[in-house]
MARTIGU-140168 format. One record per residue (C-alpha): residue number from 1; residue in one letter; y, z, x. Coordinates in nm, 4 decimals, always signed. Each point is the difference from the previous one (the first is absolute). Layout:
% residues N
NUM a Y Z X
...
//
This chain:
% residues 567
1 m +15.6705 +2.0218 +10.0702
2 t +0.0832 -0.2570 +0.2655
3 t -0.2032 -0.1591 +0.2766
4 s +0.1032 -0.1808 +0.3154
5 g -0.1462 -0.3119 +0.1577
6 s -0.1744 -0.2985 -0.1481
7 a -0.3295 +0.0121 -0.1854
8 p -0.1957 -0.1383 +0.3007
9 q +0.1544 +0.2669 +0.2181
10 r -0.0870 +0.2734 -0.2448
11 f -0.3580 -0.1280 -0.0282
12 d -0.0286 -0.0142 +0.3772
13 a +0.1196 +0.3628 +0.0262
14 f -0.2454 +0.1069 -0.2677
15 f -0.2860 -0.1928 +0.1660
16 r +0.0539 +0.1691 +0.3344
17 a +0.0480 +0.3525 -0.1453
18 c -0.2864 -0.0211 -0.2505
19 p -0.2574 +0.2823 +0.0722
20 a -0.2820 -0.2282 -0.1100
21 a -0.1375 -0.2517 +0.2460
22 a +0.1283 -0.3439 -0.1006
23 v -0.0283 -0.3594 +0.1151
24 i +0.1571 -0.3208 -0.1198
25 t -0.2104 -0.3121 +0.0193
26 d +0.0636 -0.3634 -0.0670
27 p -0.1585 -0.1514 -0.3141
28 d -0.3208 -0.0573 +0.1965
29 g -0.0348 +0.3641 +0.1017
30 v +0.1175 -0.0305 +0.3618
31 v +0.1972 +0.3138 +0.1003
32 r +0.3663 -0.0676 +0.0827
33 a +0.1342 +0.3563 +0.0090
34 a -0.1329 +0.3548 +0.0152
35 n +0.1871 +0.3267 -0.0423
36 p -0.0246 +0.3022 +0.2344
37 a -0.2391 +0.1838 -0.2389
38 f -0.2437 -0.2901 +0.0280
39 t +0.0268 +0.0043 +0.3797
40 d -0.0843 +0.3726 -0.0068
41 l -0.2948 -0.0605 -0.2334
42 v -0.1660 -0.2592 +0.2245
43 e +0.1340 +0.1279 +0.3330
44 k -0.2081 -0.0887 +0.3065
45 t -0.1964 -0.2623 -0.1919
46 e +0.0066 -0.3651 +0.0909
47 i +0.2242 -0.0918 -0.2898
48 g +0.2387 +0.2894 +0.0452
49 a +0.2095 -0.1693 +0.2677
50 r +0.0440 -0.3433 -0.1567
51 v +0.0798 -0.1981 -0.3097
52 g -0.1263 -0.3392 -0.0963
53 f -0.3512 +0.1200 -0.0879
54 g -0.1644 -0.0727 -0.3291
55 i -0.0074 +0.2872 -0.2487
56 g -0.3792 -0.0382 -0.0153
57 e -0.0281 +0.1000 +0.3676
58 m +0.0727 +0.3586 -0.1063
59 a -0.3259 +0.0197 -0.1936
60 t -0.2961 +0.1892 +0.1479
61 t -0.2398 -0.0720 -0.2860
62 g -0.0955 -0.3126 -0.1860
63 a +0.1162 +0.1555 -0.3249
64 t +0.3465 +0.0706 +0.1401
65 g +0.0271 -0.3528 +0.1448
66 a -0.0910 -0.1524 -0.3353
67 f +0.2497 +0.2249 -0.1810
68 l +0.2903 -0.0919 +0.2309
69 a -0.0776 -0.3738 -0.0178
70 d -0.0284 +0.0177 -0.3777
71 t +0.3331 +0.1871 -0.0186
72 v +0.1792 -0.2743 +0.1973
73 n -0.1413 -0.2669 -0.2316
74 k +0.0944 +0.1870 -0.3161
75 l +0.3593 +0.0576 +0.1137
76 r +0.0417 -0.3620 +0.1040
77 q -0.1046 -0.1025 -0.3511
78 n +0.2026 +0.2618 -0.1862
79 a +0.3043 +0.1494 +0.1648
80 d +0.0454 +0.2592 -0.2740
81 l -0.3261 +0.1828 +0.0739
82 v -0.0367 +0.3393 +0.1678
83 v -0.3462 +0.0357 +0.1539
84 r -0.1404 +0.3425 +0.0833
85 g -0.3227 +0.1141 +0.1615
86 e -0.1695 +0.1958 +0.2784
87 a -0.0890 -0.1358 +0.3440
88 e -0.1393 +0.0924 +0.3395
89 i +0.2241 -0.1289 +0.2786
90 v +0.0107 +0.0197 +0.3796
91 s +0.0858 +0.3389 +0.1457
92 a +0.0570 +0.1462 +0.3468
93 e -0.1682 +0.3298 -0.0959
94 a -0.3184 -0.1144 -0.1753
95 p -0.2085 -0.3133 -0.0603
96 s +0.2071 -0.0501 -0.3132
97 r +0.2665 +0.1681 -0.2052
98 y +0.0167 +0.0358 -0.3763
99 v +0.3242 -0.1165 -0.1631
100 r +0.1302 -0.0743 -0.3466
101 v +0.1485 -0.3504 -0.0162
102 s +0.2803 -0.1256 -0.2241
103 a +0.1111 -0.3634 +0.0310
104 t +0.2586 -0.2169 -0.1700
105 a +0.1920 -0.3226 +0.0595
106 l +0.3564 +0.0046 +0.1362
107 p +0.2522 -0.2591 -0.1225
108 e +0.0181 -0.2699 +0.2643
109 e -0.1380 +0.2408 +0.2594
110 g -0.3780 -0.0145 -0.0290
111 l -0.2174 +0.3017 -0.0791
112 l +0.0517 +0.3776 +0.0391
113 f -0.2981 +0.2268 +0.0752
114 l +0.0324 +0.3825 -0.0120
115 f -0.2727 +0.2201 +0.1532
116 e -0.0196 +0.3698 -0.1017
117 d -0.2140 +0.1988 +0.2428
118 e -0.2874 +0.1792 -0.1824
119 q -0.2061 +0.0916 +0.3071
120 e +0.0730 +0.3731 -0.0104
121 l -0.0591 +0.0106 -0.3734
122 r -0.3308 -0.1832 +0.0455
123 q -0.1021 +0.2376 +0.2773
124 l +0.0880 +0.2995 -0.2148
125 q -0.1989 -0.1437 -0.2887
126 e -0.2927 -0.0634 +0.2325
127 t +0.0202 +0.3576 +0.1273
128 f -0.0044 +0.1342 -0.3552
129 r -0.2889 -0.2302 -0.0871
130 h -0.1979 +0.1180 +0.3019
131 q +0.0663 +0.3650 -0.0854
132 t -0.1082 -0.0618 -0.3587
133 l -0.3279 -0.1597 +0.1034
134 h -0.0913 +0.2051 +0.3087
135 d -0.0910 +0.3575 +0.0840
136 s +0.2699 +0.1632 +0.2131
137 l -0.2401 +0.2090 +0.2113
138 t -0.2616 -0.2555 +0.1047
139 g +0.1914 -0.3230 -0.0589
140 l -0.2924 -0.1314 -0.2020
141 p +0.0436 -0.1779 -0.3340
142 n -0.0080 +0.2357 -0.2969
143 d -0.2089 +0.0004 -0.3173
144 a +0.2201 -0.2455 -0.1925
145 y +0.0041 -0.2463 +0.2896
146 f -0.3769 +0.0313 +0.0509
147 r -0.0832 -0.0787 -0.3598
148 s +0.2390 -0.2957 -0.0022
149 k -0.1495 -0.1288 +0.3234
150 l -0.3547 +0.0481 -0.1294
151 e +0.0876 -0.2072 -0.3063
152 s +0.1322 -0.2833 +0.2193
153 m -0.3043 +0.0177 +0.2298
154 v -0.2347 -0.0385 -0.2965
155 g +0.2166 -0.2659 -0.1618
156 g +0.0208 -0.2172 +0.3107
157 p -0.2459 -0.2721 +0.1019
158 a -0.3552 +0.1359 +0.0018
159 d -0.1721 -0.2610 +0.2196
160 g -0.3204 +0.2031 -0.0144
161 d +0.1744 +0.3097 +0.1414
162 r -0.0953 +0.3550 -0.0890
163 i +0.2321 +0.2945 -0.0408
164 a -0.0566 +0.3654 +0.0838
165 v +0.2097 +0.2904 -0.1254
166 l -0.0237 +0.3466 +0.1554
167 f +0.1545 +0.3217 -0.1312
168 l -0.0172 +0.3043 +0.2268
169 d +0.1070 +0.3645 -0.0103
170 v +0.0491 +0.2252 +0.3017
171 d -0.2466 +0.2870 -0.0511
172 g +0.1500 +0.3484 -0.0115
173 f +0.3571 -0.1224 +0.0389
174 g +0.1314 +0.2840 -0.2158
175 v -0.1528 +0.2531 +0.2403
176 i +0.1694 -0.1710 +0.2954
177 n +0.3359 -0.0120 -0.1791
178 d -0.0114 +0.3581 -0.1271
179 g -0.1705 +0.1573 +0.3008
180 l +0.1527 -0.1842 +0.2962
181 g +0.3278 -0.1153 -0.1503
182 p +0.1566 -0.3254 -0.1181
183 d +0.0910 -0.1173 +0.3519
184 l -0.3635 -0.0190 +0.1082
185 a -0.0989 -0.1372 -0.3417
186 n +0.2501 -0.2840 +0.0486
187 r -0.1432 -0.0668 +0.3466
188 v -0.3446 -0.0278 -0.1541
189 l +0.1256 -0.2506 -0.2583
190 y +0.1804 -0.2021 +0.2675
191 a -0.3134 +0.0002 +0.2174
192 t -0.2109 -0.1054 -0.2973
193 a +0.2309 -0.2955 -0.0603
194 a -0.0227 -0.0951 +0.3678
195 t -0.3796 +0.0161 -0.0107
196 l -0.0087 -0.2258 -0.3043
197 r +0.2249 -0.2529 +0.1737
198 e -0.2300 -0.0020 +0.3025
199 v -0.3305 -0.0203 -0.1853
200 f +0.1155 -0.2561 -0.2541
201 a +0.1883 -0.2222 +0.2435
202 h -0.0880 -0.3040 -0.2084
203 e +0.2425 -0.2774 -0.0853
204 n -0.0924 +0.0263 -0.3674
205 a -0.0042 +0.3826 -0.0172
206 f +0.2623 +0.1870 -0.1997
207 i +0.0339 +0.3764 +0.0530
208 a +0.1987 +0.2428 -0.2161
209 r +0.0664 +0.3678 -0.0542
210 l -0.0354 +0.0551 -0.3720
211 f +0.0794 +0.3656 -0.0511
212 r +0.0019 +0.3294 +0.1914
213 d -0.3212 -0.0356 +0.2051
214 e -0.1447 -0.3093 -0.1652
215 f -0.0052 -0.3367 +0.1752
216 a -0.1286 -0.3454 -0.0934
217 v -0.1115 -0.3141 +0.1779
218 a -0.0546 -0.3505 -0.1387
219 l -0.1923 -0.2605 +0.2033
220 k -0.0463 -0.3642 -0.0867
221 g -0.2040 -0.2679 +0.1711
222 d -0.3502 -0.0632 +0.1262
223 i -0.1162 +0.3603 -0.0381
224 t -0.3195 +0.1740 -0.1085
225 q -0.0875 +0.3467 -0.1210
226 q -0.1595 +0.0682 +0.3377
227 s +0.3084 -0.1040 +0.1976
228 v +0.2300 +0.2086 -0.2199
229 v -0.2243 +0.3058 +0.0198
230 a -0.0081 -0.0339 +0.3800
231 l +0.3806 +0.0157 +0.0037
232 v -0.0003 +0.3017 -0.2314
233 e -0.2423 +0.1886 +0.2241
234 e +0.2069 -0.0869 +0.3066
235 m +0.3090 +0.1289 -0.1782
236 i -0.1704 +0.3297 -0.0926
237 d -0.1114 +0.0480 +0.3619
238 r +0.3506 -0.0639 +0.1329
239 l +0.1631 +0.2369 -0.2487
240 a -0.2125 +0.2827 +0.1402
241 q +0.1889 -0.0265 +0.3308
242 p +0.2415 +0.2962 +0.0058
243 v +0.3720 -0.0221 -0.0609
244 y +0.1774 +0.2592 +0.2170
245 h +0.2901 +0.2216 -0.0935
246 d +0.1997 +0.1693 +0.2783
247 s -0.2904 -0.0907 +0.2345
248 r -0.1935 +0.2929 -0.1438
249 v -0.1331 -0.0819 -0.3453
250 g -0.2240 -0.3040 -0.0201
251 v -0.0822 -0.1099 -0.3547
252 g -0.2651 -0.2590 -0.0738
253 v -0.0369 -0.1182 -0.3549
254 s -0.2565 -0.1760 -0.2117
255 a +0.0447 -0.2315 -0.2932
256 s -0.1715 -0.0723 -0.3282
257 v -0.0066 -0.3743 -0.0651
258 g -0.0677 -0.2126 -0.3056
259 v -0.0867 -0.3649 +0.0659
260 v -0.0340 -0.3053 -0.2229
261 v -0.0849 -0.3516 +0.1245
262 a +0.0145 -0.3002 -0.2337
263 d +0.0429 -0.3771 -0.0102
264 c +0.3650 -0.1007 -0.0253
265 a -0.0810 -0.2610 -0.2618
266 g +0.0368 +0.1634 -0.3402
267 a +0.0958 +0.3419 +0.1403
268 d +0.2551 +0.2183 -0.1778
269 h +0.2351 +0.2062 +0.2169
270 s +0.0205 +0.2921 -0.2442
271 a -0.3782 +0.0179 -0.0328
272 l -0.0397 -0.0068 +0.3789
273 a +0.2427 +0.2882 +0.0467
274 r -0.1650 +0.2038 -0.2758
275 s -0.3462 -0.0674 +0.1455
276 a +0.1113 +0.1189 +0.3440
277 e +0.1458 +0.3127 -0.1578
278 v -0.3232 +0.0710 -0.1907
279 a -0.1966 -0.0357 +0.3242
280 l +0.2468 +0.2331 +0.1739
281 h -0.0498 +0.2701 -0.2654
282 r -0.3740 -0.0322 +0.0482
283 a +0.0399 +0.0334 +0.3785
284 k +0.2062 +0.3179 -0.0435
285 e -0.2659 +0.1475 -0.2274
286 l -0.2597 -0.0570 +0.2732
287 g +0.1998 +0.1944 +0.2608
288 k +0.2143 -0.0649 +0.3047
289 s -0.0125 -0.3058 +0.2249
290 q -0.1861 -0.2154 -0.2527
291 w +0.0390 -0.3605 -0.1036
292 v -0.1320 -0.1414 -0.3250
293 l -0.0421 -0.3653 -0.0904
294 f +0.0928 -0.0712 -0.3601
295 d -0.3002 -0.0437 -0.2280
296 p +0.0533 -0.1489 -0.3492
297 e -0.2776 +0.2102 -0.1541
298 t +0.1527 +0.3188 +0.1383
299 d +0.3347 -0.1187 -0.1306
300 r -0.1356 -0.0433 -0.3510
301 t -0.1437 +0.3501 +0.0131
302 a +0.3288 +0.1407 +0.1297
303 r +0.1994 -0.1778 -0.2695
304 d -0.2281 +0.1382 -0.2691
305 r +0.0404 +0.3465 +0.1495
306 y +0.3791 -0.0218 +0.0161
307 f +0.0106 -0.1277 -0.3567
308 l -0.2132 +0.2922 -0.1100
309 a +0.2234 +0.2423 +0.1889
310 a +0.3110 -0.1519 -0.1573
311 s -0.1415 +0.0530 -0.3486
312 l -0.0632 +0.3723 +0.0541
313 a +0.3407 +0.1077 -0.1316
314 g -0.0586 -0.1859 -0.3252
315 a -0.3481 +0.1496 -0.0281
316 i +0.1467 +0.3504 +0.0198
317 e +0.2542 -0.0840 -0.2684
318 v -0.2587 -0.1298 -0.2483
319 g -0.2361 +0.2932 +0.0574
320 e -0.2775 -0.1713 +0.1985
321 v +0.0325 +0.2508 +0.2855
322 g -0.1318 +0.3484 -0.0690
323 f -0.2813 +0.2417 +0.0781
324 v -0.3695 +0.0495 -0.0213
325 y -0.1067 +0.3652 +0.0088
326 q -0.2898 +0.1494 +0.1913
327 p -0.0985 +0.3659 +0.0212
328 q -0.0061 +0.1882 +0.3287
329 v -0.2773 +0.2468 -0.0723
330 v -0.1107 +0.3334 +0.1379
331 l -0.3471 -0.0118 +0.1589
332 p -0.2895 +0.0461 -0.0339
333 d -0.0462 -0.1013 -0.3627
334 a +0.3539 -0.1098 -0.0956
335 p +0.0571 +0.1959 -0.3192
336 v +0.3737 +0.0337 +0.0741
337 i +0.2686 -0.1961 +0.1824
338 t +0.2727 +0.0729 +0.2504
339 s +0.2033 -0.2895 -0.1430
340 l -0.0157 -0.3424 -0.1550
341 k +0.1007 -0.2568 +0.2572
342 a +0.2331 -0.2662 -0.1385
343 s -0.0820 -0.3175 +0.1946
344 l +0.2249 -0.3061 -0.0102
345 c -0.1411 -0.2981 -0.1892
346 w +0.1621 -0.3337 -0.0802
347 r -0.1751 -0.1415 -0.3035
348 h +0.0758 -0.3627 +0.0807
349 p -0.0490 -0.2336 -0.2990
350 s -0.1891 -0.2649 +0.2011
351 l -0.1176 +0.1692 +0.3206
352 g -0.1279 +0.3167 -0.1626
353 p +0.0553 +0.3535 +0.1341
354 l +0.1667 +0.0232 +0.3414
355 g -0.0377 +0.3289 +0.1861
356 a +0.2509 +0.2194 +0.1811
357 d -0.0551 -0.1335 +0.3540
358 e +0.0522 -0.3595 -0.1093
359 v +0.3002 +0.0706 -0.2202
360 y +0.1795 +0.2119 +0.2609
361 a -0.0515 -0.2772 +0.2575
362 l +0.1579 -0.2464 -0.2428
363 a +0.2890 +0.2386 -0.0642
364 e +0.0755 +0.0170 +0.3725
365 l +0.0498 -0.3785 +0.0100
366 t +0.2907 +0.0106 -0.2436
367 g +0.1452 +0.3468 +0.0587
368 m -0.1419 +0.1294 -0.3286
369 t -0.1745 +0.3069 +0.1433
370 m +0.2738 +0.2467 -0.0926
371 p +0.0590 -0.1348 -0.3542
372 l -0.3763 -0.0039 -0.0516
373 g -0.0358 +0.3537 +0.1363
374 r +0.2764 +0.1273 -0.2267
375 h -0.1651 -0.1651 -0.2994
376 l -0.3357 +0.1614 +0.0790
377 l +0.1558 +0.3421 +0.0600
378 a +0.1793 -0.0219 -0.3350
379 e -0.3245 -0.0911 -0.1771
380 a -0.1961 +0.2774 +0.1762
381 v +0.2608 +0.2604 -0.0954
382 e +0.0062 -0.1345 -0.3559
383 t -0.3788 +0.0430 -0.0199
384 a +0.0230 +0.3530 +0.1415
385 a +0.2770 +0.0840 -0.2497
386 d -0.2042 -0.1336 -0.2921
387 w -0.3076 +0.2001 +0.0965
388 w +0.2048 +0.3116 +0.0763
389 a +0.1675 -0.0181 -0.3433
390 r -0.3348 -0.0247 -0.1780
391 f -0.2377 +0.2047 +0.2177
392 a +0.2280 +0.2470 +0.1861
393 d -0.1973 +0.1696 +0.2807
394 a -0.3103 -0.2002 -0.0929
395 a +0.1789 -0.3268 +0.0812
396 p -0.1543 -0.1984 +0.2864
397 v +0.2057 -0.0314 +0.3177
398 v +0.1067 -0.3595 +0.0743
399 c -0.0514 -0.1139 +0.3596
400 l +0.2053 -0.2932 +0.1350
401 n -0.0507 -0.1639 +0.3399
402 l +0.3428 -0.0770 +0.1490
403 p +0.0460 -0.3419 +0.1658
404 q +0.1146 +0.0479 +0.3595
405 r +0.3414 -0.1569 -0.0532
406 m +0.0716 +0.2465 -0.2815
407 a -0.1522 +0.2981 +0.1817
408 i +0.2446 -0.0395 +0.2903
409 d +0.3035 -0.0645 -0.2165
410 p +0.2714 +0.2592 +0.0745
411 d +0.0677 +0.0263 -0.3752
412 l -0.3605 +0.0864 -0.0900
413 v +0.0835 +0.3583 -0.1007
414 r +0.2894 -0.1089 -0.2207
415 i -0.2074 -0.2785 -0.1587
416 v -0.2854 +0.2384 -0.0882
417 r +0.2296 +0.2768 -0.1244
418 t +0.1937 -0.2441 -0.2176
419 e -0.3198 -0.1148 -0.1734
420 l -0.1277 +0.3546 -0.0497
421 d +0.3347 +0.1151 -0.1438
422 r +0.0247 -0.3055 -0.2220
423 r -0.3403 +0.0711 -0.1542
424 g +0.0318 +0.3775 +0.0084
425 v -0.3493 +0.0423 +0.1461
426 d -0.1325 +0.2839 +0.2163
427 a -0.0130 -0.1207 +0.3606
428 r -0.3482 +0.1534 +0.0361
429 r -0.1362 -0.2714 -0.2294
430 l +0.0671 -0.2651 +0.2694
431 m -0.2016 -0.0529 +0.3187
432 l +0.1152 -0.2444 +0.2689
433 c -0.2218 -0.1513 +0.2663
434 t +0.1027 -0.1350 +0.3408
435 n -0.1563 -0.0883 +0.3367
436 s +0.0553 +0.0434 +0.3733
437 a +0.1681 -0.3407 +0.0377
438 s +0.2762 +0.1083 -0.2387
439 l +0.0372 +0.3367 +0.1726
440 l +0.0362 -0.1604 +0.3423
441 d +0.2293 -0.2839 -0.1104
442 k +0.3209 +0.0502 +0.1992
443 r +0.2101 -0.1718 -0.2655
444 g -0.0134 +0.3067 -0.2235
445 d -0.0671 +0.3746 -0.0075
446 l -0.2839 +0.0515 -0.2456
447 q -0.0761 +0.3380 +0.1564
448 e +0.3304 +0.1413 -0.1248
449 s -0.0432 -0.1629 -0.3426
450 i -0.3455 +0.1567 -0.0398
451 g +0.1434 +0.3416 +0.0762
452 v +0.2757 -0.0302 -0.2591
453 l -0.2271 -0.1432 -0.2709
454 a -0.2649 +0.2637 +0.0673
455 r +0.2604 +0.2701 -0.0627
456 l +0.0641 -0.1648 -0.3363
457 g -0.3687 +0.0425 -0.0832
458 i -0.1294 -0.3523 +0.0658
459 v -0.3389 -0.0115 +0.1710
460 f -0.0380 -0.2366 +0.2964
461 v -0.3403 -0.1286 +0.1085
462 m -0.0537 -0.1944 +0.3209
463 d -0.2509 -0.2777 +0.0696
464 v -0.1727 +0.0539 +0.3372
465 a -0.2385 -0.2208 +0.1960
466 g -0.1075 +0.2719 +0.2413
467 l +0.0990 +0.3077 +0.1980
468 p +0.3137 -0.1515 +0.1624
469 d +0.1527 -0.0576 -0.3427
470 l -0.0973 +0.3496 -0.1124
471 e +0.1676 +0.1525 +0.3045
472 l +0.3337 -0.1338 -0.1271
473 v -0.0206 +0.2652 -0.2718
474 a +0.0060 +0.2689 +0.2664
475 a +0.2344 -0.1762 +0.2436
476 l +0.2642 -0.0737 -0.2645
477 e -0.0627 +0.3203 -0.1999
478 l -0.0458 -0.1996 -0.3173
479 p -0.0350 +0.1864 -0.3325
480 v -0.3075 -0.2081 -0.0884
481 p -0.2737 +0.1853 -0.1923
482 g -0.2519 -0.2825 +0.0205
483 v -0.0980 -0.3154 +0.1857
484 m -0.2095 -0.2955 -0.1123
485 l -0.2357 -0.1544 +0.2529
486 v +0.0134 -0.3819 +0.0073
487 g -0.1321 -0.2879 +0.2071
488 p -0.3211 -0.0753 +0.1899
489 v -0.1163 +0.3584 +0.0286
490 v -0.0326 +0.0114 -0.3795
491 a -0.1366 -0.3542 -0.0355
492 v -0.2961 +0.0585 +0.2366
493 t -0.1238 +0.2887 -0.2120
494 a -0.0431 -0.2279 -0.3023
495 t -0.3309 -0.1667 +0.0895
496 g -0.3270 +0.1437 +0.1279
497 e +0.0061 +0.2782 +0.2522
498 a +0.3499 +0.0835 +0.1162
499 p +0.0376 -0.0376 +0.3792
500 e +0.0013 +0.3224 +0.1928
501 w +0.3404 -0.0777 +0.1521
502 a +0.1515 -0.0267 -0.3493
503 r -0.1561 +0.3297 -0.1105
504 r +0.1343 +0.1740 +0.3104
505 q +0.3452 -0.1496 -0.0420
506 i +0.0253 +0.1046 -0.3640
507 s -0.1328 +0.3500 +0.0771
508 h +0.2515 +0.0471 +0.2827
509 l +0.2824 -0.1225 -0.2214
510 v -0.0992 +0.2367 -0.2819
511 e -0.0199 +0.2886 +0.2458
512 r +0.3446 -0.0733 +0.1386
513 a +0.1425 -0.0424 -0.3512
514 g -0.1382 +0.3435 -0.0894
515 q +0.1884 +0.1483 +0.2939
516 l +0.3171 -0.1590 -0.1368
517 g -0.0681 +0.1120 -0.3571
518 v -0.0359 -0.3576 -0.1190
519 v -0.2529 -0.1351 -0.2532
520 v -0.1836 -0.3218 +0.0975
521 g -0.0766 -0.2808 -0.2439
522 a -0.1253 -0.3573 +0.0429
523 h +0.1093 -0.3354 -0.1396
524 g -0.2358 -0.2921 -0.0516
525 v -0.3065 +0.1954 -0.1117
526 a -0.2437 -0.2562 -0.1384
527 s -0.2854 +0.2068 -0.1435
528 q -0.1098 +0.3426 -0.1145
529 a -0.2315 +0.0226 +0.3014
530 q +0.2909 -0.0643 +0.2359
531 a +0.2071 +0.2626 -0.1823
532 e -0.2790 +0.2544 +0.0454
533 l -0.0308 -0.0819 +0.3710
534 l +0.3723 +0.0392 +0.0535
535 h -0.0016 +0.3281 -0.1879
536 s -0.2781 +0.1268 +0.2253
537 l +0.2320 -0.0689 +0.2944
538 g +0.2825 +0.2019 -0.1561
539 v +0.1909 -0.2616 -0.1980
540 l +0.1266 +0.1529 -0.3262
541 v +0.1677 -0.2923 -0.1807
542 a -0.1179 -0.3576 -0.0594
543 a +0.1503 -0.3195 -0.1375
544 g -0.1379 -0.3502 -0.0069
545 p -0.2004 -0.2678 -0.1791
546 y -0.2738 +0.2361 -0.1199
547 l +0.2494 +0.1584 -0.2384
548 p +0.1352 -0.1636 -0.3173
549 q +0.3264 -0.1936 -0.0003
550 y +0.2388 +0.0035 -0.2968
551 e +0.2285 -0.2837 -0.0981
552 s +0.2620 +0.2158 -0.1728
553 r +0.1337 +0.3526 -0.0096
554 d -0.1432 +0.0400 -0.3515
555 e -0.3518 -0.0599 +0.1327
556 a +0.0548 +0.2189 +0.3064
557 e +0.1109 +0.3047 -0.1955
558 v -0.3647 +0.0748 -0.0755
559 w +0.0297 +0.2177 +0.3123
560 a +0.2643 +0.2227 -0.1572
561 g -0.1028 +0.3638 +0.0308
562 r -0.2274 -0.0579 +0.3002
563 v +0.2514 +0.0766 +0.2726
564 w -0.1096 +0.1678 +0.3216
565 s +0.1829 +0.2985 +0.1450
566 a -0.0432 +0.0933 +0.3654
567 g +0.0623 +0.3619 -0.0900
//
């Protein structure tokens, strides 16, 4: 390989053709030559049309100026060094331009500086960073950015400041999204973000969209609970203003809001966020368009409740969750039973017995309703199978009240049939109980399930609070041979003289049930006198505190052989 020209000529050719911006300075850093790439880099700037300026004049930040001055000094002291770093220099397109700098000494020539343009790379990185930390729809910071910002707000100087954290959910957003479409749902979210920006137009406010329809706000400064609550109420009022779609559909929304206000000094960002979330859950429990201020005592209660709910699965596994049995007797003198009702009971080692209503509420918190329901169904069928094997037709029928989540499950028929087949028990030995709320729940089709299970031989009984519930039997053509009256109309007959309105209501219900061929019973009967009164009004079956309760199936089987037959 051969080359032409002298070394200085070759270097000069390379210098001018080099794609990287380059300048040659004297030993003091005064520019003596610049290549075309450098002229392009700083085009239209003051230094772009001249030489003879100091290399430090390119700096737009103190850090860059110090770096360039330090580089000149190092190379003057040691000509063998190669110094590299990043700098912000003058630019025609922006206040400054990011470049990567490489500098070295030239033999008898001074210093050589190379500048590699990184502006586009920096902009791309900044774009990616923004996309990573912001919500694409509203442009607000996202959950990760909010929590990082909240940590820095708490960790900064306190100076007597207070901090407020708000979590809010758009009420009924799923209905808007599913019923009116995602386009309008997105408009609602965008409008919500705009409302938050307007209401919390505070120099120390930080607003974010956390998840689907959940937003958050952090405020720091000279604030009080009263001032924060005033902003929250203003926000709720503004959100009610309709968002229009195609100039025809105007949708106003409400929000549930959880609020916590605390002193910055000693605050913990994670605890603040959790407290706001606890308050939000409480607001949602209270209904739409509610705000709740975090209360430590309520928080302690909620934590205890969540801990209890979380331990339910383990309680099932170790056998703490089971049944107590109570007879459902035929009036007037209760010599026989229609069934033995198996009622859920958690025999908690420290809290004592916990009843069905409380345990099912706990199960809902952790999604344990279906596993719990399956466990109870299996135990009820096992009890029925045991009694059937030992007492045949004299075996008591086992009655199980289905939790609503299980009653509406589309696999209810398969679940029940699987348990019956597994135990090899006659389906007529199992009675299931439901209510109007489960029948009317649009998430499932209990009506169809009742029909199929009834054809298998399983008896369904329905809890009713009055005539409207009873009319569902006729309206839905339910194969229900009996209903159990529950609620205030039964409770008011327990003490003294029963009100006339209650007597009339029960009599009318019994009359209508007779027209439908349905037997009427009553839950919650507290005394023999109440049972006799109800019987005089036409009630044929009673269950409640006036009857004995059995802690095990062995104790309950005393009722074997005393089974009522409607025929």
